N, C-alpha and C positions, 0 to 999 in steps of 0.2 A: 503493500500500498506505499502509495508516495507520499499522503495525509501525515505520516511519520516523520521524513523528510522535514516537508515543510512546519511541522510541529514543533519540531527542534532549531530548526532556522528562524522561527517566531521567539523562541524561549532564549538562544543565544543573543540575539538582539533587543532585550530587555521587555517583550513583549510576556504577556501572563494569561492564564486562561482564564476566563472569570464568566459567572452568570449570574443573569439579572432576574430579581425578584421583585415583584409590589405585593403589597398587601391588600387583598380582597374580602369583601363582606358579601357572603353569600347565606341565604335561609337551608339550611338542613332538612331534611324527611322528616324530619318530628317539628319544623316552623319554625327553628330555633334559629336564629343569626349567628353565623359564626365567622371569624377572619382566616384567612390562607394565604401562602405564600405561594403565589403563581408565577410560573416561567415565563416574562415578557420577552422573552427571544428567547423560542426554542429550537435552536440549532444544538449541534451535538460537540461542536469547536467554535468558541468564540474565545478569541485575542487580544487583549485590550496593552495599548501602551503603557509604558512603565508613568507616563505623565497622568495617563488618563485620561487623552487627548482623541484617539484616533479605535477602533476597532476592524478587526477583519474576521470575518466568516466564512469559515471554509466548508469545503462538501466536494467528494470526489464521488466518480459515477467510472463503470467502466465500457462507457458508451456515451455520447455529443449528449448533452442536457436537453432534452426538447421547452418549446413556448409555455407549454405548459407547467412543465417545471420550476420556470424561473420567474415564470407571472407568482404562484405561487408561493416562493421565494420573498419575492416583493414583496405580497401582501403583507408577508409578516414580520417581514421592515417596518415598511408600514407602519405596522401596529406598534412595534417599538416607541417610531420617532412619536408618535402621539403622548407618551409616556416624559419626553424630555423639552426642557425648557428651550429656549432661544437661544440661552447665553450658556448654555451647554457644549462646547467644542463637537464634540462625540456627535450630536446631529449631523452635524456636517460633513464626518469623517468616517461614514460606515463605508467599508469594501468586503465587497460579495466575492470570496475567489472561490473557480470554478474548477475542478482540478477533472479534466478529463482527454481522454483521445481525440485528434485533430482528424476530420476524413481524410483519407489516405488520397482517396482523387479528388479531381478537383470539383466538386458539387458549391455548384456554385451559390446556390440559393442557404446552405449550411452553411457557406462562410461570409457569405454575405446575413445572417443569422448571427454569426458567432461577433461582426465587425457593427452592426446596429444598435446590440446591446452592451458594447463594450464604450460605442460614443455617447448612449445614453446616461446621463446624468441624475437618471429620476429616484428619488429612494436614496439611491446609494453606486458608489462607483461600483464596474462588473468588470474582473478581470478572470480570463481564463488562461489558462495554464497548461499544453500540450504531455498529456503521460505520455504518450509516442515518442518522445524526444527522446531518443538515449543519452543524450546528455542533457539529463530533465534539471539538474541544478543550474545550466545556463538562465532556464526557464525564469528561475528566480530574482534573477536580476534584471527584470521589468518591473520589478514590484518598487512604485515610489516614494515608499516610506523608506527605505534603506538604500544605505550609501552603495555606489557601484564596487565591486573587489574588480583589478588591476592588476595583474600582474604585467611585468617587464622580463623581458628574460634578452640577455642577450648571448648573441652566439658564440662560439670561443674564437672566429675571424674577428669577430668585432672587439671583443678584451682582450687580444692579441697587439691589435692597434692601437685600441686604445694605453695597453702599458703602453708600447712602444712609444707613442708620445709622450707621456707622462713623465720617461725616463728621459728627451730629449728638453726638459725644463726644466728637473731639479736634479739635484747630487744624488748618482747612483748610492753612495753608503745612507742617505736618508730617503729615498724608496727604498733599500732595501729592509731599514731598519722600521720601517710603514707599514710592512707584508708582515710583519711579526703578529703573532697571534697576543690580541686585546691584554694577555695576564703579563704577555712580555714585555710590551711592549715600556720603555723605559723613556718619561719626558724627558730628562736630562739631557739626554743623549741627543734627543731629536734637535731640544732647543737650542745645543752645543754647535749641533750639525747647520741649524739656521741659520745662526750667526755668523760661521766660519764660512757660509756659503756667501750671508749678506756679505759680509768685511771682504772679501777676494772681488765682490764685484767692485767696492771702489777705488782699487786699486789703481 
C-alpha cells in the first residue's frame, strides 16, 4: 500500500494524524436527550500540520477514482467546513490526496477528469498521485506544502576538472591540508600556509 509511504512522508515532515470530533445533542430511544462525539471529518487518514494551519486527507484505491466517489468525498469535506470559522486557516487549506493508478492508455475522458478536478479549488485542493509510477517517491515532490528535494551529483570528470582548477589557484600544501578528514585538519597549519602564501605574493 502506497499510503504507508505517504503516511511516513507526512510524519517525517511535521504532520500529525488527527480526528475532528464535534459534540452533538440527540434524543435516544427512550426520549432522553444525550450528547455524543461525532466525527465531522470521517476519513481514515487525516494529517494536520504542526502549526495546525493545513490538513491533508489521504484516500487510496487500486483503480482510478470515479466522479461519484470524488463528489461524495467533496460532500463530507463541505460538511466539515461548515463547522469552521472564517478565521480558521484550515478552512482554506484542505487538501484531498488521491492515490490511484493513472490510465495506461491515453484515455482523454479520464485524463480530462483528473485535470478538471485538480484545477477546481471548490471545497478543497485535489491532488492525484500515480501509484503505477515505479518511482512513486517522485510523485510526492509535487505536493505544495513540502520543500523540494534536490540532489546534485557531480561526475568524476567534473570533480577531476574542479580539483585541477583549485590546485592552480592555491598552494599544493594547502590543498593537501584541506583534503584531510575533518578531525585531522589542523587550523594552525592552514593559517600558516595561508600566511606564507600571502607573504610570497607581496615579495
